[in-house]
PDB file with one MODEL, atoms N, CA, C and O in Angstrom:
MODEL        1
ATOM      1  N   MET A   1      36.604 -41.140 -54.302  1.00  0.00           N
ATOM      2  CA  MET A   1      36.647 -41.591 -53.598  1.00  0.00           C
ATOM      3  C   MET A   1      37.719 -42.842 -53.821  1.00  0.00           C
ATOM      4  O   MET A   1      38.003 -43.366 -54.898  1.00  0.00           O
ATOM      5  N   LEU A   2      38.228 -43.171 -52.517  1.00  0.00           N
ATOM      6  CA  LEU A   2      39.176 -43.578 -52.175  1.00  0.00           C
ATOM      7  C   LEU A   2      38.914 -45.774 -52.236  1.00  0.00           C
ATOM      8  O   LEU A   2      39.282 -46.713 -52.942  1.00  0.00           O
ATOM      9  N   PHE A   3      37.972 -45.511 -50.849  1.00  0.00           N
ATOM     10  CA  PHE A   3      36.943 -47.290 -50.770  1.00  0.00           C
ATOM     11  C   PHE A   3      35.693 -46.716 -50.229  1.00  0.00           C
ATOM     12  O   PHE A   3      35.335 -45.844 -49.437  1.00  0.00           O
ATOM     13  N   HIS A   4      35.054 -47.857 -51.245  1.00  0.00           N
ATOM     14  CA  HIS A   4      33.515 -47.865 -50.967  1.00  0.00           C
ATOM     15  C   HIS A   4      33.354 -48.929 -49.423  1.00  0.00           C
ATOM     16  O   HIS A   4      33.393 -50.153 -49.545  1.00  0.00           O
ATOM     17  N   LEU A   5      33.226 -48.456 -48.424  1.00  0.00           N
ATOM     18  CA  LEU A   5      32.906 -49.698 -47.514  1.00  0.00           C
ATOM     19  C   LEU A   5      31.304 -50.039 -46.865  1.00  0.00           C
ATOM     20  O   LEU A   5      30.587 -49.428 -46.072  1.00  0.00           O
ATOM     21  N   ALA A   6      31.175 -51.117 -47.503  1.00  0.00           N
ATOM     22  CA  ALA A   6      29.887 -51.865 -47.793  1.00  0.00           C
ATOM     23  C   ALA A   6      29.879 -52.496 -46.447  1.00  0.00           C
ATOM     24  O   ALA A   6      31.005 -52.587 -45.956  1.00  0.00           O
ATOM     25  N   GLY A   7      28.877 -52.967 -45.702  1.00  0.00           N
ATOM     26  CA  GLY A   7      28.715 -53.891 -44.781  1.00  0.00           C
ATOM     27  C   GLY A   7      27.131 -52.988 -43.891  1.00  0.00           C
ATOM     28  O   GLY A   7      25.927 -53.188 -44.051  1.00  0.00           O
ATOM     29  N   HIS A   8      27.580 -52.398 -43.343  1.00  0.00           N
ATOM     30  CA  HIS A   8      26.397 -51.833 -42.575  1.00  0.00           C
ATOM     31  C   HIS A   8      24.731 -51.773 -43.018  1.00  0.00           C
ATOM     32  O   HIS A   8      24.314 -51.179 -44.013  1.00  0.00           O
ATOM     33  N   GLN A   9      24.242 -52.212 -42.450  1.00  0.00           N
ATOM     34  CA  GLN A   9      22.782 -51.968 -43.223  1.00  0.00           C
ATOM     35  C   GLN A   9      21.758 -51.017 -42.249  1.00  0.00           C
ATOM     36  O   GLN A   9      20.746 -51.402 -41.663  1.00  0.00           O
ATOM     37  N   ASP A  10      22.231 -49.922 -42.264  1.00  0.00           N
ATOM     38  CA  ASP A  10      21.332 -48.794 -42.111  1.00  0.00           C
ATOM     39  C   ASP A  10      22.300 -47.510 -41.757  1.00  0.00           C
ATOM     40  O   ASP A  10      23.405 -47.925 -41.407  1.00  0.00           O
ATOM     41  N   VAL A  11      22.223 -46.248 -41.746  1.00  0.00           N
ATOM     42  CA  VAL A  11      22.797 -45.133 -41.793  1.00  0.00           C
ATOM     43  C   VAL A  11      23.767 -45.101 -40.891  1.00  0.00           C
ATOM     44  O   VAL A  11      23.526 -45.171 -39.686  1.00  0.00           O
ATOM     45  N   VAL A  12      25.409 -44.953 -41.565  1.00  0.00           N
ATOM     46  CA  VAL A  12      26.483 -44.639 -40.605  1.00  0.00           C
ATOM     47  C   VAL A  12      26.406 -42.821 -40.142  1.00  0.00           C
ATOM     48  O   VAL A  12      26.495 -41.787 -40.803  1.00  0.00           O
ATOM     49  N   ARG A  13      26.163 -43.164 -38.452  1.00  0.00           N
ATOM     50  CA  ARG A  13      26.594 -41.624 -37.852  1.00  0.00           C
ATOM     51  C   ARG A  13      28.029 -41.078 -37.614  1.00  0.00           C
ATOM     52  O   ARG A  13      28.282 -39.873 -37.614  1.00  0.00           O
ATOM     53  N   ASP A  14      29.147 -42.265 -37.368  1.00  0.00           N
ATOM     54  CA  ASP A  14      29.993 -41.438 -37.064  1.00  0.00           C
ATOM     55  C   ASP A  14      31.501 -42.676 -37.130  1.00  0.00           C
ATOM     56  O   ASP A  14      31.531 -43.896 -36.971  1.00  0.00           O
ATOM     57  N   LEU A  15      32.468 -41.788 -37.398  1.00  0.00           N
ATOM     58  CA  LEU A  15      33.878 -42.390 -37.937  1.00  0.00           C
ATOM     59  C   LEU A  15      34.611 -42.241 -36.974  1.00  0.00           C
ATOM     60  O   LEU A  15      33.936 -41.722 -36.085  1.00  0.00           O
ATOM     61  N   SER A  16      35.968 -42.464 -36.537  1.00  0.00           N
ATOM     62  CA  SER A  16      36.674 -42.516 -36.060  1.00  0.00           C
ATOM     63  C   SER A  16      38.109 -43.605 -36.297  1.00  0.00           C
ATOM     64  O   SER A  16      38.215 -44.828 -36.216  1.00  0.00           O
ATOM     65  N   PHE A  17      39.055 -42.563 -36.605  1.00  0.00           N
ATOM     66  CA  PHE A  17      40.243 -43.441 -37.206  1.00  0.00           C
ATOM     67  C   PHE A  17      41.080 -43.432 -35.902  1.00  0.00           C
ATOM     68  O   PHE A  17      41.096 -42.705 -34.909  1.00  0.00           O
ATOM     69  N   ALA A  18      41.737 -44.480 -36.280  1.00  0.00           N
ATOM     70  CA  ALA A  18      42.565 -45.173 -35.089  1.00  0.00           C
ATOM     71  C   ALA A  18      44.305 -44.257 -35.511  1.00  0.00           C
ATOM     72  O   ALA A  18      44.851 -44.161 -36.611  1.00  0.00           O
ATOM     73  N   PRO A  19      44.876 -43.597 -33.834  1.00  0.00           N
ATOM     74  CA  PRO A  19      46.119 -43.395 -34.533  1.00  0.00           C
ATOM     75  C   PRO A  19      47.342 -43.911 -35.014  1.00  0.00           C
ATOM     76  O   PRO A  19      47.430 -45.138 -35.012  1.00  0.00           O
ATOM     77  N   GLY A  20      48.410 -43.191 -35.470  1.00  0.00           N
ATOM     78  CA  GLY A  20      48.974 -43.897 -35.961  1.00  0.00           C
ATOM     79  C   GLY A  20      49.465 -42.922 -37.468  1.00  0.00           C
ATOM     80  O   GLY A  20      48.827 -41.974 -37.926  1.00  0.00           O
ATOM     81  N   ASN A  21      50.820 -43.516 -38.041  1.00  0.00           N
ATOM     82  CA  ASN A  21      51.519 -43.261 -39.065  1.00  0.00           C
ATOM     83  C   ASN A  21      52.100 -43.916 -39.922  1.00  0.00           C
ATOM     84  O   ASN A  21      53.318 -44.094 -39.911  1.00  0.00           O
ATOM     85  N   PRO A  22      51.055 -44.524 -41.081  1.00  0.00           N
ATOM     86  CA  PRO A  22      50.323 -43.809 -41.573  1.00  0.00           C
ATOM     87  C   PRO A  22      48.531 -44.444 -40.857  1.00  0.00           C
ATOM     88  O   PRO A  22      48.590 -45.550 -40.320  1.00  0.00           O
ATOM     89  N   CYS A  23      47.626 -44.005 -40.874  1.00  0.00           N
ATOM     90  CA  CYS A  23      46.560 -44.534 -39.728  1.00  0.00           C
ATOM     91  C   CYS A  23      45.814 -45.339 -40.482  1.00  0.00           C
ATOM     92  O   CYS A  23      45.184 -44.621 -41.259  1.00  0.00           O
ATOM     93  N   SER A  24      45.544 -46.543 -40.664  1.00  0.00           N
ATOM     94  CA  SER A  24      45.103 -47.395 -41.021  1.00  0.00           C
ATOM     95  C   SER A  24      43.981 -48.207 -40.683  1.00  0.00           C
ATOM     96  O   SER A  24      43.732 -49.240 -41.305  1.00  0.00           O
ATOM     97  N   ILE A  25      43.267 -47.782 -39.697  1.00  0.00           N
ATOM     98  CA  ILE A  25      42.550 -48.577 -39.190  1.00  0.00           C
ATOM     99  C   ILE A  25      41.302 -47.439 -39.252  1.00  0.00           C
ATOM    100  O   ILE A  25      41.626 -46.253 -39.314  1.00  0.00           O
ATOM    101  N   LEU A  26      39.700 -47.855 -39.231  1.00  0.00           N
ATOM    102  CA  LEU A  26      38.706 -46.890 -39.022  1.00  0.00           C
ATOM    103  C   LEU A  26      37.850 -47.719 -38.635  1.00  0.00           C
ATOM    104  O   LEU A  26      37.552 -48.849 -39.024  1.00  0.00           O
ATOM    105  N   VAL A  27      37.404 -46.938 -37.676  1.00  0.00           N
ATOM    106  CA  VAL A  27      35.734 -47.721 -37.028  1.00  0.00           C
ATOM    107  C   VAL A  27      35.101 -46.720 -37.530  1.00  0.00           C
ATOM    108  O   VAL A  27      35.373 -45.528 -37.674  1.00  0.00           O
ATOM    109  N   SER A  28      33.812 -47.669 -37.891  1.00  0.00           N
ATOM    110  CA  SER A  28      32.320 -46.926 -38.042  1.00  0.00           C
ATOM    111  C   SER A  28      31.135 -47.327 -37.297  1.00  0.00           C
ATOM    112  O   SER A  28      30.925 -48.540 -37.286  1.00  0.00           O
ATOM    113  N   ALA A  29      30.402 -46.663 -36.740  1.00  0.00           N
ATOM    114  CA  ALA A  29      29.489 -46.306 -35.879  1.00  0.00           C
ATOM    115  C   ALA A  29      27.597 -46.409 -36.847  1.00  0.00           C
ATOM    116  O   ALA A  29      27.188 -45.613 -37.692  1.00  0.00           O
ATOM    117  N   SER A  30      27.070 -47.295 -36.454  1.00  0.00           N
ATOM    118  CA  SER A  30      25.688 -46.946 -37.312  1.00  0.00           C
ATOM    119  C   SER A  30      24.725 -47.391 -36.711  1.00  0.00           C
ATOM    120  O   SER A  30      24.937 -47.908 -35.614  1.00  0.00           O
ATOM    121  N   ARG A  31      23.039 -47.318 -37.360  1.00  0.00           N
ATOM    122  CA  ARG A  31      21.635 -46.846 -36.788  1.00  0.00           C
ATOM    123  C   ARG A  31      21.703 -48.525 -36.832  1.00  0.00           C
ATOM    124  O   ARG A  31      20.970 -49.020 -35.976  1.00  0.00           O
ATOM    125  N   ASP A  32      22.381 -49.438 -37.595  1.00  0.00           N
ATOM    126  CA  ASP A  32      22.084 -50.746 -37.773  1.00  0.00           C
ATOM    127  C   ASP A  32      22.387 -51.570 -36.097  1.00  0.00           C
ATOM    128  O   ASP A  32      22.188 -52.777 -35.959  1.00  0.00           O
ATOM    129  N   LYS A  33      22.866 -50.707 -34.983  1.00  0.00           N
ATOM    130  CA  LYS A  33      23.265 -51.021 -33.563  1.00  0.00           C
ATOM    131  C   LYS A  33      24.685 -51.751 -33.668  1.00  0.00           C
ATOM    132  O   LYS A  33      25.082 -52.351 -32.669  1.00  0.00           O
ATOM    133  N   THR A  34      25.534 -51.732 -34.921  1.00  0.00           N
ATOM    134  CA  THR A  34      26.623 -52.018 -34.635  1.00  0.00           C
ATOM    135  C   THR A  34      27.963 -51.107 -34.909  1.00  0.00           C
ATOM    136  O   THR A  34      27.836 -49.979 -35.384  1.00  0.00           O
ATOM    137  N   LEU A  35      29.462 -51.736 -34.535  1.00  0.00           N
ATOM    138  CA  LEU A  35      30.520 -50.696 -34.893  1.00  0.00           C
ATOM    139  C   LEU A  35      31.038 -51.592 -35.845  1.00  0.00           C
ATOM    140  O   LEU A  35      30.746 -52.779 -35.699  1.00  0.00           O
ATOM    141  N   ARG A  36      31.934 -51.172 -37.040  1.00  0.00           N
ATOM    142  CA  ARG A  36      32.675 -52.015 -37.956  1.00  0.00           C
ATOM    143  C   ARG A  36      34.247 -51.771 -37.751  1.00  0.00           C
ATOM    144  O   ARG A  36      34.520 -50.571 -37.739  1.00  0.00           O
ATOM    145  N   VAL A  37      35.056 -52.403 -37.629  1.00  0.00           N
ATOM    146  CA  VAL A  37      36.257 -52.198 -37.950  1.00  0.00           C
ATOM    147  C   VAL A  37      36.827 -52.285 -39.214  1.00  0.00           C
ATOM    148  O   VAL A  37      36.590 -53.323 -39.831  1.00  0.00           O
ATOM    149  N   TRP A  38      37.539 -51.424 -39.759  1.00  0.00           N
ATOM    150  CA  TRP A  38      38.004 -51.689 -41.248  1.00  0.00           C
ATOM    151  C   TRP A  38      39.942 -51.138 -41.057  1.00  0.00           C
ATOM    152  O   TRP A  38      40.520 -50.345 -40.314  1.00  0.00           O
ATOM    153  N   ASP A  39      40.398 -52.092 -42.194  1.00  0.00           N
ATOM    154  CA  ASP A  39      41.705 -51.615 -42.370  1.00  0.00           C
ATOM    155  C   ASP A  39      41.781 -51.067 -43.852  1.00  0.00           C
ATOM    156  O   ASP A  39      41.296 -51.559 -44.871  1.00  0.00           O
ATOM    157  N   LEU A  40      42.446 -50.033 -43.709  1.00  0.00           N
ATOM    158  CA  LEU A  40      42.432 -49.286 -44.928  1.00  0.00           C
ATOM    159  C   LEU A  40      43.924 -49.590 -45.830  1.00  0.00           C
ATOM    160  O   LEU A  40      44.124 -49.357 -47.023  1.00  0.00           O
ATOM    161  N   SER A  41      44.694 -50.076 -45.003  1.00  0.00           N
ATOM    162  CA  SER A  41      45.899 -50.523 -45.669  1.00  0.00           C
ATOM    163  C   SER A  41      45.683 -51.888 -46.522  1.00  0.00           C
ATOM    164  O   SER A  41      46.519 -52.446 -47.233  1.00  0.00           O
ATOM    165  N   GLN A  42      44.380 -52.268 -46.273  1.00  0.00           N
ATOM    166  CA  GLN A  42      43.929 -53.614 -47.080  1.00  0.00           C
ATOM    167  C   GLN A  42      42.640 -53.358 -48.035  1.00  0.00           C
ATOM    168  O   GLN A  42      41.693 -54.126 -48.207  1.00  0.00           O
ATOM    169  N   ASN A  43      42.855 -52.052 -48.623  1.00  0.00           N
ATOM    170  CA  ASN A  43      41.805 -51.760 -49.356  1.00  0.00           C
ATOM    171  C   ASN A  43      40.283 -51.599 -48.794  1.00  0.00           C
ATOM    172  O   ASN A  43      39.288 -51.795 -49.493  1.00  0.00           O
ATOM    173  N   GLY A  44      40.253 -51.174 -47.289  1.00  0.00           N
ATOM    174  CA  GLY A  44      39.308 -51.514 -46.916  1.00  0.00           C
ATOM    175  C   GLY A  44      38.239 -52.647 -46.185  1.00  0.00           C
ATOM    176  O   GLY A  44      37.052 -52.713 -45.869  1.00  0.00           O
ATOM    177  N   LYS A  45      39.560 -53.550 -46.133  1.00  0.00           N
ATOM    178  CA  LYS A  45      38.378 -54.591 -45.476  1.00  0.00           C
ATOM    179  C   LYS A  45      38.273 -54.739 -44.340  1.00  0.00           C
ATOM    180  O   LYS A  45      38.970 -54.436 -43.372  1.00  0.00           O
ATOM    181  N   GLN A  46      36.987 -55.426 -44.528  1.00  0.00           N
ATOM    182  CA  GLN A  46      36.379 -55.161 -42.900  1.00  0.00           C
ATOM    183  C   GLN A  46      36.720 -56.663 -41.853  1.00  0.00           C
ATOM    184  O   GLN A  46      36.359 -57.836 -41.950  1.00  0.00           O
ATOM    185  N   LEU A  47      37.621 -55.884 -40.823  1.00  0.00           N
ATOM    186  CA  LEU A  47      37.767 -56.984 -39.569  1.00  0.00           C
ATOM    187  C   LEU A  47      37.438 -57.233 -38.814  1.00  0.00           C
ATOM    188  O   LEU A  47      37.983 -58.070 -38.094  1.00  0.00           O
ATOM    189  N   LYS A  48      36.108 -56.511 -38.482  1.00  0.00           N
ATOM    190  CA  LYS A  48      35.160 -57.014 -37.324  1.00  0.00           C
ATOM    191  C   LYS A  48      34.366 -56.512 -37.442  1.00  0.00           C
ATOM    192  O   LYS A  48      34.316 -55.526 -38.178  1.00  0.00           O
ATOM    193  N   VAL A  49      33.294 -56.998 -36.712  1.00  0.00           N
ATOM    194  CA  VAL A  49      31.944 -56.234 -36.466  1.00  0.00           C
ATOM    195  C   VAL A  49      31.339 -56.604 -35.267  1.00  0.00           C
ATOM    196  O   VAL A  49      31.102 -57.778 -34.982  1.00  0.00           O
ATOM    197  N   LEU A  50      31.056 -55.573 -34.493  1.00  0.00           N
ATOM    198  CA  LEU A  50      31.213 -55.225 -33.066  1.00  0.00           C
ATOM    199  C   LEU A  50      29.776 -54.879 -32.828  1.00  0.00           C
ATOM    200  O   LEU A  50      29.282 -53.768 -33.018  1.00  0.00           O
ATOM    201  N   SER A  51      29.090 -56.061 -32.347  1.00  0.00           N
ATOM    202  CA  SER A  51      27.591 -55.693 -31.730  1.00  0.00           C
ATOM    203  C   SER A  51      27.121 -56.068 -30.270  1.00  0.00           C
ATOM    204  O   SER A  51      27.985 -56.629 -29.596  1.00  0.00           O
ATOM    205  N   GLY A  52      26.069 -55.885 -29.752  1.00  0.00           N
ATOM    206  CA  GLY A  52      25.764 -55.510 -28.387  1.00  0.00           C
ATOM    207  C   GLY A  52      25.086 -54.616 -28.195  1.00  0.00           C
ATOM    208  O   GLY A  52      24.359 -54.955 -27.262  1.00  0.00           O
ATOM    209  N   HIS A  53      24.813 -53.507 -28.539  1.00  0.00           N
ATOM    210  CA  HIS A  53      24.103 -52.279 -28.424  1.00  0.00           C
ATOM    211  C   HIS A  53      22.807 -52.896 -29.158  1.00  0.00           C
ATOM    212  O   HIS A  53      22.737 -53.613 -30.157  1.00  0.00           O
ATOM    213  N   LEU A  54      21.524 -52.224 -28.083  1.00  0.00           N
ATOM    214  CA  LEU A  54      20.260 -52.379 -28.115  1.00  0.00           C
ATOM    215  C   LEU A  54      19.718 -51.420 -29.164  1.00  0.00           C
ATOM    216  O   LEU A  54      18.902 -51.965 -29.908  1.00  0.00           O
ATOM    217  N   GLN A  55      19.858 -50.658 -29.318  1.00  0.00           N
ATOM    218  CA  GLN A  55      19.819 -49.119 -30.100  1.00  0.00           C
ATOM    219  C   GLN A  55      20.086 -48.646 -31.096  1.00  0.00           C
ATOM    220  O   GLN A  55      19.825 -49.486 -31.957  1.00  0.00           O
ATOM    221  N   TRP A  56      20.448 -47.811 -31.516  1.00  0.00           N
ATOM    222  CA  TRP A  56      21.233 -46.912 -32.760  1.00  0.00           C
ATOM    223  C   TRP A  56      22.596 -46.582 -31.987  1.00  0.00           C
ATOM    224  O   TRP A  56      22.666 -46.065 -30.872  1.00  0.00           O
ATOM    225  N   VAL A  57      23.526 -46.930 -32.690  1.00  0.00           N
ATOM    226  CA  VAL A  57      25.029 -46.271 -32.118  1.00  0.00           C
ATOM    227  C   VAL A  57      25.600 -44.559 -32.933  1.00  0.00           C
ATOM    228  O   VAL A  57      26.069 -44.224 -34.020  1.00  0.00           O
ATOM    229  N   TYR A  58      25.234 -43.914 -31.734  1.00  0.00           N
ATOM    230  CA  TYR A  58      25.264 -42.709 -32.078  1.00  0.00           C
ATOM    231  C   TYR A  58      26.756 -42.057 -32.544  1.00  0.00           C
ATOM    232  O   TYR A  58      26.862 -41.077 -33.282  1.00  0.00           O
ATOM    233  N   GLY A  59      27.878 -42.804 -31.960  1.00  0.00           N
ATOM    234  CA  GLY A  59      28.987 -42.302 -31.863  1.00  0.00           C
ATOM    235  C   GLY A  59      30.410 -43.215 -31.462  1.00  0.00           C
ATOM    236  O   GLY A  59      30.216 -44.281 -30.879  1.00  0.00           O
ATOM    237  N   CYS A  60      31.548 -42.887 -31.709  1.00  0.00           N
ATOM    238  CA  CYS A  60      32.370 -43.835 -31.487  1.00  0.00           C
ATOM    239  C   CYS A  60      34.052 -42.825 -31.189  1.00  0.00           C
ATOM    240  O   CYS A  60      34.521 -41.801 -31.685  1.00  0.00           O
ATOM    241  N   SER A  61      34.491 -43.760 -30.176  1.00  0.00           N
ATOM    242  CA  SER A  61      35.850 -42.660 -30.751  1.00  0.00           C
ATOM    243  C   SER A  61      37.088 -43.453 -30.118  1.00  0.00           C
ATOM    244  O   SER A  61      36.668 -43.954 -29.076  1.00  0.00           O
ATOM    245  N   ILE A  62      38.193 -43.721 -30.270  1.00  0.00           N
ATOM    246  CA  ILE A  62      39.383 -44.508 -30.290  1.00  0.00           C
ATOM    247  C   ILE A  62      40.539 -43.642 -29.130  1.00  0.00           C
ATOM    248  O   ILE A  62      40.948 -42.528 -29.457  1.00  0.00           O
ATOM    249  N   SER A  63      40.905 -44.161 -28.036  1.00  0.00           N
ATOM    250  CA  SER A  63      41.980 -43.574 -27.152  1.00  0.00           C
ATOM    251  C   SER A  63      43.168 -43.074 -28.195  1.00  0.00           C
ATOM    252  O   SER A  63      43.223 -43.371 -29.388  1.00  0.00           O
ATOM    253  N   PRO A  64      43.984 -42.351 -27.559  1.00  0.00           N
ATOM    254  CA  PRO A  64      44.891 -41.580 -27.982  1.00  0.00           C
ATOM    255  C   PRO A  64      46.192 -42.692 -28.230  1.00  0.00           C
ATOM    256  O   PRO A  64      47.218 -42.413 -28.850  1.00  0.00           O
ATOM    257  N   ASP A  65      45.936 -43.797 -27.694  1.00  0.00           N
ATOM    258  CA  ASP A  65      47.241 -44.875 -27.706  1.00  0.00           C
ATOM    259  C   ASP A  65      46.604 -46.311 -28.376  1.00  0.00           C
ATOM    260  O   ASP A  65      47.049 -47.452 -28.252  1.00  0.00           O
ATOM    261  N   GLY A  66      45.613 -45.927 -28.997  1.00  0.00           N
ATOM    262  CA  GLY A  66      44.315 -46.967 -30.141  1.00  0.00           C
ATOM    263  C   GLY A  66      44.409 -48.362 -29.295  1.00  0.00           C
ATOM    264  O   GLY A  66      44.655 -49.473 -29.765  1.00  0.00           O
ATOM    265  N   GLN A  67      44.129 -47.996 -27.794  1.00  0.00           N
ATOM    266  CA  GLN A  67      43.932 -49.049 -27.666  1.00  0.00           C
ATOM    267  C   GLN A  67      42.808 -49.670 -26.965  1.00  0.00           C
ATOM    268  O   GLN A  67      42.679 -50.821 -26.548  1.00  0.00           O
ATOM    269  N   MET A  68      41.951 -48.568 -26.921  1.00  0.00           N
ATOM    270  CA  MET A  68      40.055 -48.754 -26.759  1.00  0.00           C
ATOM    271  C   MET A  68      39.531 -47.972 -27.234  1.00  0.00           C
ATOM    272  O   MET A  68      39.907 -46.806 -27.360  1.00  0.00           O
ATOM    273  N   LEU A  69      38.585 -48.434 -27.585  1.00  0.00           N
ATOM    274  CA  LEU A  69      37.495 -47.888 -28.205  1.00  0.00           C
ATOM    275  C   LEU A  69      35.902 -47.803 -27.309  1.00  0.00           C
ATOM    276  O   LEU A  69      35.402 -48.721 -26.661  1.00  0.00           O
ATOM    277  N   CYS A  70      35.281 -46.284 -27.538  1.00  0.00           N
ATOM    278  CA  CYS A  70      34.279 -46.488 -26.561  1.00  0.00           C
ATOM    279  C   CYS A  70      33.351 -46.058 -27.958  1.00  0.00           C
ATOM    280  O   CYS A  70      33.654 -45.670 -29.086  1.00  0.00           O
ATOM    281  N   SER A  71      31.807 -46.401 -27.111  1.00  0.00           N
ATOM    282  CA  SER A  71      31.008 -46.178 -28.157  1.00  0.00           C
ATOM    283  C   SER A  71      29.685 -45.444 -27.512  1.00  0.00           C
ATOM    284  O   SER A  71      29.671 -45.347 -26.285  1.00  0.00           O
ATOM    285  N   VAL A  72      28.871 -45.062 -28.058  1.00  0.00           N
ATOM    286  CA  VAL A  72      27.678 -44.023 -27.224  1.00  0.00           C
ATOM    287  C   VAL A  72      26.406 -44.820 -28.021  1.00  0.00           C
ATOM    288  O   VAL A  72      26.759 -45.256 -29.117  1.00  0.00           O
ATOM    289  N   ALA A  73      25.370 -45.014 -27.761  1.00  0.00           N
ATOM    290  CA  ALA A  73      24.194 -45.474 -28.385  1.00  0.00           C
ATOM    291  C   ALA A  73      22.882 -45.061 -27.978  1.00  0.00           C
ATOM    292  O   ALA A  73      22.973 -44.241 -27.064  1.00  0.00           O
ATOM    293  N   GLY A  74      21.787 -45.293 -28.278  1.00  0.00           N
ATOM    294  CA  GLY A  74      20.557 -44.794 -27.769  1.00  0.00           C
ATOM    295  C   GLY A  74      19.664 -45.133 -26.188  1.00  0.00           C
ATOM    296  O   GLY A  74      18.634 -44.580 -25.802  1.00  0.00           O
ATOM    297  N   GLU A  75      20.651 -46.475 -25.323  1.00  0.00           N
ATOM    298  CA  GLU A  75      20.257 -47.133 -24.475  1.00  0.00           C
ATOM    299  C   GLU A  75      21.125 -46.150 -22.938  1.00  0.00           C
ATOM    300  O   GLU A  75      21.314 -46.474 -21.765  1.00  0.00           O
ATOM    301  N   LYS A  76      21.386 -45.157 -23.572  1.00  0.00           N
ATOM    302  CA  LYS A  76      21.989 -43.653 -22.466  1.00  0.00           C
ATOM    303  C   LYS A  76      23.117 -44.406 -21.760  1.00  0.00           C
ATOM    304  O   LYS A  76      22.880 -44.537 -20.559  1.00  0.00           O
ATOM    305  N   ALA A  77      24.198 -44.903 -22.133  1.00  0.00           N
ATOM    306  CA  ALA A  77      25.195 -45.863 -21.719  1.00  0.00           C
ATOM    307  C   ALA A  77      26.199 -45.596 -22.922  1.00  0.00           C
ATOM    308  O   ALA A  77      25.984 -45.404 -24.119  1.00  0.00           O
ATOM    309  N   VAL A  78      27.475 -45.658 -22.114  1.00  0.00           N
ATOM    310  CA  VAL A  78      28.895 -45.346 -22.820  1.00  0.00           C
ATOM    311  C   VAL A  78      30.031 -46.942 -22.562  1.00  0.00           C
ATOM    312  O   VAL A  78      30.826 -47.215 -21.662  1.00  0.00           O
ATOM    313  N   SER A  79      29.656 -47.622 -23.678  1.00  0.00           N
ATOM    314  CA  SER A  79      30.078 -48.773 -24.143  1.00  0.00           C
ATOM    315  C   SER A  79      31.558 -48.823 -23.967  1.00  0.00           C
ATOM    316  O   SER A  79      32.190 -49.814 -24.332  1.00  0.00           O
TER     317      SER A  79
ENDMDL
END
């Protein structure tokens, strides 16, 4: 195990790596209704907590250029 990324309060449902070489940014989506942004080049430092979903976050995806993040949750909308 390279990193133990602690912070979510419920099950993590999805992970998405930002493009790059090396790719150092990871986004996690959780049933705690948040997404979290981690910097793997800084030993898994948590950079940001993204909240606003009203239900579980099922998935996340980062655009190929790394400039946009989308997420989908139980409220039947893409954010």
